[in-house]
Backbone as JSON, one array per atom type, in Angstrom:
{
  "sequence": "MTAGGSIEVRLARTCAEVEAAQRLRYRVFYEECGAHAGPRMRESRRDVDAYDATMDHLVVIDHARSDADGQVVGNYRLLRGERLGSGGSFYSSSEFDISPMLDSGKRLLELGRSCVLREYRELSILQLLWRAIAGYVADHDIQVMFGCASLKSNDPAALREQLSYLHRHHLAPPSMRPRALVSSPIRIESQGASSMDPALVRAMLGPLIKGYLRLGAGIGEGAYVDHQFNTVDVCIVMPTGQLTRRYRRHYERAIERPLPGADAADLVDEDVDPRMVASR",
  "N": [[-65.55, -20.09, -18.17], [-63.19, -22.04, -18.57], [-60.6, -24.25, -17.22], [-57.8, -26.19, -17.91], [-58.48, -30.09, -17.38], [-60.13, -30.46, -14.43], [-61.04, -28.09, -13.73], [-63.5, -25.62, -13.15], [-64.54, -22.03, -13.79], [-66.45, -19.64, -13.31], [-69.23, -17.66, -13.29], [-71.97, -18.33, -10.65], [-74.74, -20.66, -11.19], [-77.45, -21.29, -10.9], [-79.21, -21.89, -7.46], [-78.59, -23.86, -6.24], [-75.94, -23.96, -5.96], [-75.02, -21.24, -5.53], [-75.94, -21.64, -3.0], [-73.96, -23.89, -2.38], [-71.32, -22.17, -2.81], [-71.47, -20.39, -0.65], [-71.63, -22.56, 1.86], [-68.79, -23.1, 1.47], [-68.01, -20.61, 2.02], [-68.08, -20.42, 4.58], [-66.76, -22.46, 5.85], [-64.0, -21.8, 5.31], [-64.0, -19.08, 6.75], [-65.44, -18.92, 9.22], [-64.81, -21.81, 9.94], [-62.37, -22.47, 9.63], [-60.59, -19.74, 10.04], [-61.85, -18.23, 12.64], [-64.14, -16.93, 12.77], [-67.18, -15.4, 13.92], [-70.17, -17.3, 14.67], [-73.89, -16.7, 14.26], [-77.06, -18.68, 16.03], [-78.23, -19.67, 13.61], [-76.24, -19.53, 11.47], [-74.61, -21.84, 12.22], [-76.13, -23.24, 12.46], [-76.97, -23.77, 9.77], [-74.86, -24.32, 8.3], [-73.83, -22.48, 6.54], [-72.6, -19.28, 5.61], [-73.82, -16.61, 5.48], [-75.61, -13.63, 4.61], [-77.86, -10.94, 3.51], [-77.03, -9.52, 1.37], [-76.78, -11.61, -0.59], [-78.61, -12.1, -2.26], [-78.46, -10.37, -4.36], [-76.12, -10.1, -5.4], [-73.47, -11.21, -7.93], [-72.07, -14.08, -8.22], [-68.89, -15.26, -8.64], [-67.91, -18.13, -8.94], [-65.05, -20.92, -8.7], [-65.49, -24.33, -9.82], [-64.77, -27.61, -8.56], [-65.16, -30.43, -10.85], [-63.86, -32.64, -10.5], [-64.16, -33.41, -8.3], [-66.5, -34.68, -5.67], [-69.74, -35.26, -4.87], [-70.88, -34.91, -2.18], [-68.29, -33.84, -1.35], [-67.98, -31.59, -1.52], [-68.38, -29.59, -4.91], [-68.03, -26.58, -5.2], [-65.09, -24.85, -4.74], [-63.77, -22.33, -4.82], [-64.46, -18.69, -4.05], [-66.07, -15.63, -5.15], [-68.21, -12.49, -4.29], [-70.26, -10.6, -6.0], [-70.53, -7.08, -7.2], [-72.15, -4.92, -8.82], [-73.47, -1.58, -9.3], [-75.23, -0.84, -10.26], [-77.41, -3.0, -10.01], [-78.46, -2.42, -7.54], [-80.43, -0.77, -7.04], [-83.62, 1.28, -6.3], [-83.08, 2.37, -2.89], [-81.0, 0.1, -2.52], [-78.23, -0.96, -1.54], [-74.2, -0.87, -0.93], [-72.28, -4.18, 0.8], [-69.85, -2.44, 1.86], [-70.67, -0.41, 2.83], [-71.74, -1.36, 5.15], [-69.43, -0.43, 6.62], [-68.04, 1.37, 5.64], [-67.7, 5.32, 5.06], [-68.89, 5.28, 1.54], [-70.02, 7.48, 0.23], [-67.95, 9.29, -1.59], [-67.07, 7.45, -3.86], [-69.98, 7.08, -4.76], [-71.11, 9.4, -5.47], [-69.47, 9.74, -7.66], [-70.2, 9.41, -10.13], [-69.04, 7.25, -11.28], [-69.46, 3.51, -12.75], [-69.46, 1.3, -10.88], [-67.97, -1.73, -9.16], [-68.25, -3.83, -6.65], [-66.28, -6.08, -4.51], [-66.36, -8.76, -2.84], [-66.27, -11.57, -0.5], [-63.62, -13.15, -0.79], [-62.54, -16.02, -0.99], [-60.85, -19.67, -0.88], [-60.54, -22.85, -0.98], [-58.14, -24.31, 1.42], [-56.79, -26.37, 0.32], [-56.59, -25.94, -2.36], [-55.57, -23.49, -3.02], [-53.81, -22.17, -5.03], [-51.28, -20.25, -7.4], [-52.4, -21.24, -9.95], [-55.19, -21.3, -9.89], [-56.15, -18.89, -8.25], [-55.46, -17.68, -10.25], [-56.77, -18.02, -12.19], [-59.71, -16.63, -11.35], [-58.64, -13.91, -10.85], [-59.06, -13.58, -13.69], [-61.13, -14.43, -14.62], [-62.94, -12.45, -12.72], [-61.61, -10.04, -14.58], [-62.41, -10.34, -16.58], [-64.84, -10.35, -15.86], [-65.37, -7.19, -15.71], [-64.54, -5.44, -17.81], [-67.05, -6.76, -19.47], [-69.34, -5.48, -18.71], [-68.08, -2.88, -18.24], [-66.65, -2.04, -16.67], [-65.43, 0.82, -14.16], [-64.69, 1.51, -11.05], [-63.36, -0.39, -9.13], [-64.21, -2.03, -6.01], [-64.03, -2.41, -2.43], [-64.47, -4.08, 1.06], [-60.93, -5.52, 2.26], [-59.29, -7.97, 4.96], [-57.18, -7.52, 8.25], [-55.44, -9.62, 9.53], [-56.16, -9.52, 12.64], [-58.39, -8.45, 15.39], [-57.2, -6.95, 16.41], [-56.46, -3.61, 16.51], [-53.67, -1.74, 17.92], [-52.14, -4.35, 17.51], [-51.94, -3.61, 14.51], [-50.57, -1.48, 14.06], [-48.01, -0.53, 12.59], [-48.17, -2.14, 10.14], [-51.06, -0.44, 9.68], [-50.87, 1.98, 8.99], [-48.39, 1.97, 7.72], [-49.92, 1.59, 5.14], [-51.8, 3.94, 5.45], [-50.31, 5.42, 4.8], [-48.49, 5.45, 2.69], [-50.06, 4.39, 0.45], [-52.64, 5.78, 0.19], [-56.31, 6.31, -1.37], [-57.15, 8.61, -4.0], [-58.29, 11.85, -2.96], [-60.74, 12.62, -3.95], [-62.16, 10.22, -4.19], [-61.88, 8.55, -2.17], [-62.96, 6.54, 0.36], [-64.33, 6.82, 4.54], [-63.57, 4.99, 7.35], [-66.21, 4.35, 8.85], [-67.44, 4.8, 12.47], [-66.38, 2.65, 14.91], [-65.02, 1.8, 16.62], [-62.69, 3.34, 19.0], [-59.71, 4.27, 16.56], [-56.3, 5.0, 16.07], [-55.0, 6.15, 13.59], [-51.54, 6.42, 12.09], [-49.95, 8.39, 9.85], [-48.28, 9.76, 9.16], [-44.8, 10.84, 9.38], [-41.95, 8.85, 10.77], [-41.06, 5.64, 10.81], [-40.99, 2.89, 12.55], [-40.48, 0.64, 11.7], [-38.72, -0.69, 8.57], [-40.21, -0.18, 5.79], [-40.71, -2.2, 3.52], [-40.23, -4.17, 5.44], [-42.66, -4.01, 6.21], [-44.75, -3.84, 4.68], [-44.15, -6.57, 3.75], [-45.38, -8.38, 5.64], [-48.39, -7.81, 5.23], [-51.21, -9.43, 4.34], [-51.6, -11.41, 2.2], [-53.52, -11.19, -0.28], [-54.05, -8.13, -0.12], [-51.81, -7.52, -0.49], [-51.97, -8.33, -3.0], [-54.18, -6.82, -4.21], [-52.54, -4.0, -3.75], [-50.28, -4.67, -5.54], [-51.37, -4.36, -8.26], [-52.28, -1.85, -8.17], [-54.23, -0.58, -6.31], [-55.61, 1.53, -4.05], [-56.42, 3.01, -0.67], [-59.01, 3.08, 1.19], [-59.41, 6.25, 4.11], [-58.81, 5.38, 7.35], [-59.51, 2.65, 9.56], [-62.3, -0.53, 10.01], [-62.73, -2.22, 12.67], [-64.42, -5.36, 12.11], [-66.26, -7.12, 14.9], [-67.42, -9.79, 14.05], [-65.77, -11.03, 12.07], [-63.51, -10.87, 13.74], [-61.56, -9.42, 12.63], [-59.61, -6.15, 11.51], [-60.68, -4.16, 9.11], [-59.71, -2.53, 6.09], [-60.43, -0.22, 3.36], [-60.38, -1.04, -0.19], [-59.73, 0.43, -3.31], [-59.88, 0.02, -6.46], [-59.21, 2.36, -8.81], [-60.06, 1.38, -12.63], [-58.28, 2.7, -14.85], [-56.03, 2.81, -13.65], [-54.9, 0.65, -13.43], [-51.8, -1.54, -13.31], [-49.59, -1.07, -15.41], [-48.42, -3.56, -16.83], [-49.93, -5.01, -15.84], [-52.57, -5.1, -16.61], [-51.6, -5.57, -19.31], [-51.2, -8.15, -19.67], [-54.27, -9.54, -18.45], [-55.61, -8.37, -20.78], [-54.86, -9.81, -22.37], [-55.05, -11.86, -21.42], [-58.59, -12.42, -21.53], [-58.28, -11.35, -24.07], [-60.06, -9.03, -24.93], [-60.25, -5.46, -24.47], [-59.31, -4.06, -21.43], [-61.69, -1.72, -19.94], [-60.69, 1.55, -19.28], [-57.73, 4.42, -18.51], [-56.08, 6.32, -21.13], [-53.38, 4.95, -22.65], [-50.86, 6.69, -21.81], [-51.5, 7.81, -19.52], [-51.53, 5.22, -17.05], [-50.31, 3.35, -14.58], [-47.09, 2.06, -14.42], [-45.53, -0.8, -13.37], [-42.91, -3.0, -12.25], [-44.08, -5.4, -12.09], [-44.84, -8.83, -11.15], [-47.31, -10.3, -12.91], [-48.79, -12.14, -12.21], [-49.37, -12.24, -9.65], [-51.53, -13.41, -7.52], [-54.01, -13.7, -4.62], [-55.66, -14.86, -2.24], [-57.92, -14.17, -0.02]],
  "CA": [[-64.22, -20.47, -18.46], [-62.73, -23.64, -17.68], [-58.96, -23.97, -17.42], [-57.42, -27.66, -18.25], [-59.05, -30.53, -16.19], [-62.16, -30.68, -14.31], [-61.6, -26.47, -13.29], [-63.88, -24.47, -14.13], [-64.67, -21.16, -13.13], [-67.47, -18.36, -13.69], [-71.13, -17.58, -12.64], [-72.98, -19.1, -10.32], [-76.07, -20.4, -12.31], [-78.47, -21.93, -9.28], [-79.63, -21.61, -6.06], [-77.6, -24.93, -4.98], [-73.86, -23.53, -6.69], [-74.81, -20.03, -4.67], [-75.68, -22.35, -1.51], [-72.35, -24.62, -1.8], [-70.5, -21.3, -2.1], [-72.28, -20.08, 1.17], [-71.01, -23.87, 2.33], [-67.43, -23.1, 0.86], [-67.33, -19.08, 2.79], [-68.12, -20.98, 6.55], [-65.69, -23.75, 6.07], [-63.03, -20.74, 5.05], [-64.06, -17.93, 7.29], [-65.89, -19.53, 10.16], [-64.19, -23.13, 10.39], [-60.84, -22.16, 9.54], [-60.48, -18.65, 10.86], [-62.41, -18.25, 13.35], [-65.42, -15.96, 12.88], [-68.35, -16.27, 15.31], [-71.49, -17.45, 13.89], [-75.4, -17.21, 14.99], [-76.9, -19.77, 15.87], [-79.01, -20.36, 12.41], [-75.68, -19.5, 10.23], [-74.03, -22.45, 12.76], [-77.11, -25.03, 12.34], [-76.69, -24.69, 8.45], [-73.1, -24.47, 7.78], [-73.76, -21.63, 5.23], [-72.06, -17.91, 4.88], [-75.29, -16.06, 4.39], [-76.54, -12.62, 4.49], [-78.78, -10.37, 2.26], [-76.56, -9.09, 0.16], [-76.49, -12.75, -1.45], [-79.25, -12.33, -3.41], [-78.27, -8.84, -5.12], [-74.55, -10.53, -5.56], [-73.15, -12.02, -8.6], [-71.3, -15.64, -7.29], [-68.1, -16.24, -8.78], [-67.44, -19.7, -8.24], [-64.87, -21.9, -8.46], [-65.94, -25.32, -9.6], [-63.8, -28.84, -9.49], [-65.76, -31.4, -11.28], [-63.57, -34.43, -10.47], [-64.9, -33.86, -6.53], [-67.6, -35.86, -4.87], [-70.96, -34.14, -4.31], [-70.46, -35.02, -0.76], [-67.21, -32.99, -0.29], [-68.2, -30.07, -2.71], [-67.87, -29.41, -6.0], [-67.62, -25.37, -5.24], [-63.84, -24.57, -4.41], [-63.55, -21.09, -4.6], [-65.38, -17.59, -4.48], [-65.74, -14.25, -4.84], [-68.95, -12.12, -4.79], [-69.59, -9.25, -6.85], [-71.6, -6.34, -7.27], [-72.56, -4.0, -9.86], [-73.63, -0.36, -8.63], [-76.39, -0.61, -11.32], [-77.59, -4.04, -9.51], [-78.66, -1.57, -6.18], [-82.28, -0.58, -7.5], [-83.75, 2.34, -4.89], [-83.11, 1.73, -1.71], [-80.32, -0.6, -1.96], [-76.6, -0.55, -0.88], [-73.42, -1.8, -0.53], [-71.6, -4.1, 1.75], [-68.96, -1.86, 2.22], [-71.05, 0.69, 3.09], [-71.83, -0.38, 6.48], [-68.53, -0.14, 7.33], [-67.19, 2.79, 5.31], [-68.5, 6.08, 4.32], [-67.78, 5.25, 0.63], [-70.16, 8.53, -0.97], [-67.48, 9.79, -2.53], [-67.77, 6.71, -4.96], [-71.26, 6.97, -5.61], [-71.3, 10.59, -6.4], [-68.46, 10.12, -8.93], [-70.9, 9.06, -11.63], [-68.41, 5.93, -12.61], [-69.83, 2.77, -12.5], [-69.07, 0.24, -9.69], [-68.2, -3.51, -8.54], [-67.59, -3.94, -5.5], [-65.75, -7.8, -4.45], [-66.11, -9.0, -1.85], [-66.36, -12.56, 0.48], [-62.91, -13.72, -1.43], [-62.27, -17.08, -0.41], [-60.35, -20.42, -1.64], [-60.32, -23.74, 0.31], [-56.95, -24.6, 1.39], [-55.66, -27.31, -1.01], [-56.57, -25.02, -3.74], [-54.56, -22.01, -3.03], [-52.12, -21.88, -5.87], [-51.39, -19.66, -8.09], [-53.33, -20.89, -10.76], [-56.45, -21.14, -9.11], [-55.98, -17.52, -8.04], [-54.89, -16.35, -11.59], [-58.26, -18.12, -12.46], [-60.7, -16.0, -10.34], [-59.12, -12.86, -11.45], [-58.86, -13.71, -14.96], [-62.69, -14.48, -14.94], [-63.06, -11.14, -12.67], [-61.04, -9.19, -15.56], [-63.87, -10.48, -18.22], [-66.12, -9.08, -15.94], [-65.15, -6.18, -15.98], [-64.75, -5.1, -19.53], [-68.31, -6.66, -20.26], [-69.88, -4.93, -17.89], [-67.4, -1.29, -18.23], [-66.58, -1.1, -14.67], [-64.51, 2.0, -14.08], [-63.78, 1.43, -10.14], [-63.83, -2.31, -8.34], [-63.67, -1.5, -4.57], [-64.29, -3.81, -1.46], [-63.04, -4.38, 2.34], [-60.04, -5.93, 2.92], [-59.41, -7.83, 6.03], [-55.85, -7.78, 8.05], [-56.07, -10.74, 10.3], [-56.59, -9.24, 14.1], [-59.65, -7.18, 15.51], [-56.74, -5.66, 18.01], [-55.52, -2.39, 15.88], [-52.93, -1.18, 18.23], [-51.44, -4.46, 17.01], [-51.93, -3.76, 12.89], [-50.06, -0.48, 14.18], [-47.46, -0.39, 11.16], [-49.41, -2.26, 8.91], [-51.66, 0.49, 9.07], [-48.91, 3.8, 9.25], [-48.03, 1.89, 6.2], [-51.24, 1.75, 3.77], [-51.84, 5.4, 4.89], [-48.75, 6.7, 4.2], [-48.24, 5.18, 0.64], [-51.62, 4.15, -0.4], [-54.38, 6.47, 0.36], [-56.63, 6.36, -2.49], [-57.15, 10.19, -4.38], [-59.06, 12.13, -2.04], [-62.04, 12.94, -4.7], [-63.19, 9.13, -4.11], [-61.86, 8.06, -0.59], [-64.01, 6.19, 1.22], [-64.01, 7.26, 5.35], [-64.26, 4.5, 7.88], [-67.39, 4.4, 10.11], [-66.99, 5.07, 13.66], [-67.36, 2.01, 15.11], [-63.92, 2.07, 18.02], [-61.05, 4.79, 18.49], [-58.66, 3.52, 15.6], [-55.41, 5.99, 15.33], [-53.92, 5.79, 12.28], [-49.97, 7.54, 12.08], [-49.71, 7.86, 9.05], [-46.83, 10.42, 8.9], [-43.8, 10.97, 10.79], [-40.97, 7.73, 10.31], [-41.64, 4.09, 11.86], [-40.08, 2.25, 13.82], [-39.16, -0.69, 11.13], [-38.47, -0.22, 7.09], [-41.63, 0.22, 4.76], [-40.16, -2.99, 2.7], [-40.12, -5.52, 5.88], [-44.33, -3.61, 7.03], [-44.94, -4.56, 3.39], [-44.6, -8.36, 3.63], [-47.11, -8.61, 6.6], [-49.63, -7.47, 4.91], [-51.95, -10.16, 4.16], [-51.81, -11.67, 0.05], [-55.08, -10.68, -0.31], [-54.27, -6.46, 0.58], [-50.84, -6.94, -0.93], [-52.39, -8.23, -4.25], [-54.57, -5.55, -4.63], [-51.65, -3.23, -4.41], [-49.92, -4.65, -6.62], [-52.66, -4.13, -8.91], [-52.28, -0.19, -8.15], [-54.94, 0.08, -6.02], [-55.28, 2.32, -3.13], [-57.22, 2.45, 0.21], [-59.79, 4.39, 2.04], [-59.57, 6.09, 5.31], [-59.51, 4.95, 8.38], [-59.97, 1.39, 9.15], [-63.2, -0.73, 10.79], [-62.84, -3.31, 13.3], [-64.96, -6.23, 12.07], [-65.94, -7.88, 15.42], [-67.85, -10.72, 13.51], [-65.14, -11.81, 11.45], [-62.38, -10.44, 14.26], [-60.73, -8.64, 11.79], [-59.53, -5.06, 11.22], [-60.7, -3.73, 7.76], [-59.57, -1.91, 5.0], [-61.3, -0.09, 2.1], [-59.62, -1.06, -1.13], [-60.25, 1.53, -4.09], [-59.1, 0.77, -7.67], [-60.07, 2.53, -10.69], [-59.15, 0.31, -14.06], [-58.16, 3.42, -15.32], [-55.03, 3.0, -12.88], [-54.08, -0.37, -13.81], [-50.53, -1.17, -13.47], [-49.06, -1.47, -17.3], [-48.89, -4.6, -17.15], [-51.29, -6.07, -15.19], [-53.81, -4.81, -17.7], [-51.21, -6.01, -20.73], [-51.32, -9.59, -18.73], [-55.37, -9.33, -18.61], [-55.93, -8.4, -21.84], [-54.81, -11.26, -23.19], [-56.12, -13.37, -21.1], [-59.25, -11.82, -21.49], [-58.51, -10.83, -25.49], [-60.49, -7.7, -25.09], [-59.5, -4.27, -23.98], [-60.18, -3.23, -20.59], [-61.88, -0.32, -19.99], [-59.75, 2.64, -18.38], [-57.36, 5.91, -18.97], [-55.88, 6.06, -22.17], [-51.57, 4.12, -21.69], [-50.11, 8.08, -21.27], [-52.43, 7.32, -17.78], [-51.37, 3.85, -16.71], [-49.67, 3.32, -13.86], [-46.08, 1.52, -14.72], [-44.59, -1.22, -12.44], [-42.36, -4.1, -12.61], [-44.46, -6.85, -10.56], [-45.63, -10.41, -11.46], [-49.04, -10.07, -13.38], [-49.8, -13.67, -11.86], [-49.39, -12.65, -8.09], [-52.71, -12.48, -6.64], [-53.78, -13.89, -4.09], [-57.16, -15.33, -1.54], [-58.22, -13.23, 1.3]],
  "C": [[-63.54, -21.48, -18.12], [-61.37, -23.45, -18.13], [-58.64, -25.52, -17.26], [-58.35, -29.01, -17.26], [-60.59, -30.71, -16.05], [-62.29, -29.28, -13.5], [-62.47, -26.5, -13.81], [-64.38, -23.29, -13.23], [-66.1, -19.8, -14.19], [-68.73, -18.7, -13.08], [-71.72, -18.25, -12.01], [-74.41, -19.69, -11.25], [-77.27, -20.62, -11.83], [-78.34, -21.68, -8.46], [-78.87, -22.67, -5.74], [-76.25, -24.08, -5.2], [-73.51, -22.4, -5.49], [-74.89, -20.9, -3.19], [-73.93, -23.16, -1.1], [-71.27, -23.73, -1.95], [-70.58, -20.43, -0.81], [-71.38, -21.3, 2.15], [-69.24, -23.59, 2.64], [-67.04, -21.95, 2.27], [-67.54, -19.43, 4.44], [-67.28, -21.66, 6.28], [-64.45, -22.62, 6.02], [-63.24, -19.55, 6.43], [-64.66, -18.63, 8.69], [-65.15, -20.35, 10.81], [-63.09, -22.78, 10.95], [-60.3, -20.73, 9.79], [-61.41, -17.78, 11.12], [-63.59, -17.56, 13.39], [-67.11, -16.35, 13.98], [-69.63, -15.88, 14.52], [-72.36, -17.47, 14.87], [-75.57, -18.59, 14.68], [-77.62, -20.87, 14.08], [-77.96, -20.03, 11.62], [-74.93, -20.95, 10.6], [-74.75, -24.07, 12.44], [-77.08, -25.28, 10.66], [-75.88, -25.15, 8.03], [-72.93, -23.55, 7.21], [-73.18, -20.32, 5.85], [-73.24, -17.58, 4.27], [-75.81, -14.7, 4.88], [-77.46, -11.96, 3.5], [-78.65, -9.79, 1.7], [-76.38, -10.07, -0.4], [-77.63, -12.4, -2.47], [-79.81, -11.15, -4.71], [-77.4, -9.76, -5.91], [-74.78, -11.04, -7.1], [-72.0, -13.25, -7.89], [-70.51, -16.09, -8.74], [-67.65, -17.34, -7.66], [-66.33, -20.46, -9.0], [-64.61, -23.56, -8.36], [-64.74, -26.77, -10.17], [-64.88, -30.02, -9.54], [-65.18, -33.1, -10.87], [-63.92, -34.08, -8.84], [-65.83, -34.87, -6.07], [-68.83, -34.82, -4.31], [-70.7, -34.21, -2.69], [-68.54, -33.96, 0.04], [-66.99, -31.43, -0.74], [-67.51, -29.8, -2.94], [-66.98, -27.64, -6.23], [-66.38, -25.29, -4.45], [-63.19, -23.37, -4.28], [-64.74, -20.41, -4.83], [-64.9, -16.17, -4.31], [-67.14, -13.29, -5.16], [-68.7, -10.91, -5.35], [-70.73, -8.77, -7.53], [-71.68, -5.25, -7.34], [-73.8, -2.71, -9.36], [-75.7, -0.25, -9.7], [-77.44, -1.75, -10.63], [-78.62, -2.87, -8.47], [-80.31, -1.38, -5.95], [-82.06, 0.7, -5.98], [-83.59, 1.89, -3.9], [-82.03, 0.64, -1.08], [-78.72, -0.42, -1.65], [-75.73, -1.56, -0.65], [-72.71, -2.89, 0.56], [-70.48, -3.18, 2.66], [-69.15, -0.57, 2.87], [-71.56, 0.49, 4.72], [-70.43, -1.02, 7.68], [-67.13, 0.85, 7.32], [-68.12, 3.8, 5.15], [-68.16, 6.71, 2.57], [-68.91, 6.37, -0.45], [-69.44, 9.24, -1.75], [-67.13, 9.08, -4.01], [-69.03, 7.13, -5.66], [-71.38, 7.87, -5.82], [-70.55, 11.14, -7.47], [-69.44, 9.86, -10.2], [-70.73, 7.74, -12.29], [-69.42, 4.65, -12.17], [-68.74, 1.72, -11.76], [-68.94, -1.07, -9.6], [-67.38, -2.95, -7.62], [-67.7, -5.27, -5.09], [-65.58, -7.64, -2.87], [-66.44, -10.59, -1.37], [-65.21, -13.41, -0.6], [-62.01, -14.86, -0.64], [-62.18, -18.42, -1.02], [-60.41, -21.8, -0.59], [-58.83, -23.9, -0.41], [-56.38, -25.21, 0.37], [-55.79, -26.73, -2.41], [-55.94, -23.68, -3.99], [-53.45, -22.25, -3.47], [-52.92, -20.36, -6.5], [-52.46, -19.28, -9.56], [-54.59, -21.23, -11.1], [-56.82, -19.81, -9.17], [-55.91, -16.52, -9.51], [-56.16, -16.61, -12.51], [-59.08, -17.3, -12.46], [-59.88, -14.74, -10.82], [-59.13, -12.71, -13.03], [-60.07, -13.69, -15.91], [-63.2, -12.45, -14.3], [-63.1, -9.88, -14.64], [-62.21, -9.41, -16.68], [-64.92, -9.57, -17.31], [-66.17, -7.9, -16.0], [-65.13, -5.49, -16.92], [-66.15, -5.87, -20.17], [-69.15, -6.31, -19.75], [-69.08, -3.01, -17.95], [-67.4, -0.44, -17.12], [-65.73, -0.04, -14.47], [-63.98, 1.66, -13.04], [-64.6, -0.28, -9.23], [-63.49, -1.14, -6.74], [-63.95, -2.55, -3.39], [-63.64, -2.96, -0.03], [-62.37, -5.43, 2.09], [-59.43, -6.6, 3.95], [-57.92, -8.2, 6.38], [-56.15, -8.57, 9.15], [-55.61, -10.52, 11.74], [-57.16, -8.28, 14.17], [-58.57, -6.0, 16.46], [-55.61, -4.58, 16.57], [-54.03, -1.92, 16.42], [-51.49, -2.69, 17.35], [-50.92, -4.85, 15.51], [-51.4, -2.22, 12.95], [-49.2, -0.2, 12.75], [-47.78, -0.75, 10.13], [-50.28, -1.11, 8.31], [-51.38, 1.76, 8.42], [-48.98, 3.57, 7.48], [-48.44, 2.08, 4.66], [-51.36, 2.97, 3.58], [-51.01, 6.06, 4.77], [-48.54, 6.96, 2.79], [-49.25, 4.61, -0.13], [-52.39, 4.47, -0.44], [-54.9, 6.55, -1.52], [-57.03, 8.0, -2.7], [-58.02, 10.71, -3.46], [-60.84, 12.45, -2.58], [-62.97, 11.28, -4.59], [-62.4, 8.37, -3.31], [-62.11, 7.82, -0.34], [-63.35, 7.06, 3.25], [-64.71, 5.71, 5.7], [-65.25, 5.06, 8.9], [-66.68, 4.59, 11.35], [-67.3, 3.8, 14.43], [-66.34, 1.91, 17.07], [-62.88, 2.9, 17.86], [-60.06, 4.05, 17.72], [-57.63, 5.06, 15.67], [-54.32, 5.21, 14.82], [-52.95, 6.63, 12.33], [-49.56, 7.26, 10.89], [-48.51, 9.27, 8.43], [-45.7, 10.62, 9.81], [-43.07, 9.47, 10.0], [-41.8, 6.79, 11.19], [-40.13, 3.58, 12.01], [-39.53, 0.86, 12.45], [-39.87, -0.05, 9.27], [-39.59, -1.14, 6.68], [-41.38, -1.3, 3.96], [-41.0, -4.18, 3.7], [-42.0, -5.28, 6.06], [-44.83, -4.49, 6.02], [-45.64, -6.48, 3.19], [-44.82, -8.63, 4.94], [-47.55, -8.61, 6.24], [-50.26, -8.92, 4.14], [-51.77, -10.7, 2.37], [-53.12, -10.85, -0.56], [-54.52, -8.49, -1.0], [-52.61, -6.37, -0.75], [-51.15, -6.91, -2.73], [-52.62, -7.33, -5.18], [-53.69, -4.19, -5.07], [-50.73, -3.31, -5.46], [-50.48, -4.22, -8.13], [-52.3, -2.51, -9.12], [-53.48, 0.16, -7.85], [-54.92, 0.95, -4.8], [-56.18, 1.92, -1.94], [-58.05, 3.64, 0.88], [-59.49, 5.17, 3.27], [-59.44, 6.02, 6.64], [-59.08, 3.31, 8.49], [-61.42, 0.82, 10.52], [-62.86, -2.07, 11.4], [-64.0, -3.83, 13.45], [-65.22, -7.04, 13.31], [-66.27, -9.16, 15.08], [-67.04, -11.72, 12.97], [-63.58, -11.61, 12.23], [-61.2, -10.52, 12.99], [-60.3, -6.63, 11.93], [-59.93, -4.61, 9.71], [-60.33, -2.26, 6.75], [-60.17, -1.39, 4.31], [-60.25, -0.01, 0.68], [-60.79, 0.1, -1.92], [-59.31, 1.54, -4.92], [-60.1, 0.48, -9.38], [-59.48, 1.74, -11.85], [-58.15, 1.23, -14.78], [-56.5, 3.59, -14.49], [-54.13, 2.13, -13.21], [-52.94, -0.46, -13.52], [-50.71, -1.16, -15.12], [-49.23, -2.48, -17.02], [-49.34, -5.72, -16.67], [-52.33, -5.68, -16.17], [-53.37, -5.37, -19.24], [-51.74, -7.69, -19.99], [-52.94, -9.84, -19.2], [-55.66, -9.36, -19.93], [-55.62, -9.36, -23.11], [-55.11, -11.96, -23.05], [-57.84, -13.79, -21.12], [-59.9, -11.67, -23.28], [-59.86, -9.86, -25.73], [-60.32, -6.57, -24.43], [-60.65, -4.35, -22.44], [-60.86, -2.02, -20.37], [-61.06, 0.5, -18.87], [-59.37, 3.61, -18.98], [-56.73, 5.68, -20.69], [-54.11, 5.33, -21.4], [-50.55, 5.01, -21.81], [-50.52, 7.71, -19.4], [-51.91, 6.52, -16.41], [-50.35, 4.24, -15.95], [-48.45, 2.13, -13.94], [-45.75, 0.87, -13.21], [-44.07, -2.85, -12.1], [-42.75, -5.31, -11.81], [-44.9, -7.91, -11.41], [-46.79, -10.72, -11.88], [-49.55, -11.24, -13.06], [-49.89, -13.38, -10.25], [-50.69, -12.0, -8.1], [-53.58, -13.34, -5.76], [-55.27, -14.14, -3.27], [-57.09, -14.44, -0.3], [-58.26, -15.03, 2.98]]
}
């Protein structure tokens, strides 16, 4: 898929393009956001893990940039359940018990490693990434999207209001709800009065999580401290049948084909701007 000018958004086709995406991830997550890299990663200046070989890598390419600067300026990792094979696992399984989704029999797509180079973090680029994901979802008849999303602190106490808000207002249905694996004690108060206005707390959330909530996503129970990335993670759960009505209409027009999901009567309706998507 090509957006006017020099920008192209598509799946990586070569090992070189995957390596370019890994270099972008290192630049964003480690150099900009302060994640902790091991010696090999620091030497290669690439964010690499064992999941890369199984994933599809959605990349934003700016053909106007020089090879020295790096033409890959945006990235998402995509993993369909059918590609796991015997003994395979999703990345999210390292932080959350996702057995309710695995046992559901639904076609799953894990989203992860969302990042865009700082100077490209604008609405048009983000919109292109989500349009490409919508096309991928339609092509593979995906029924549930999910993945880890981060709150930018590794101190749960500092995130108390945000975590409480998410658990009070946006828990995924019990039948599809992941649970955080025990890494450190995190007490989340999902009931009772909050000292802050919910609208103010929602405004404190990162743009990626707010974008998922606008789509109609829920979260799993609990949160996980990711010490490598200096974050506290929640698990996002997005059944395609629960996409907000306006988002569904917007993306179906953009990709010129229907998205999988529920009948129109079952769709969630929300008066939101369908262009508001964001990068981690």
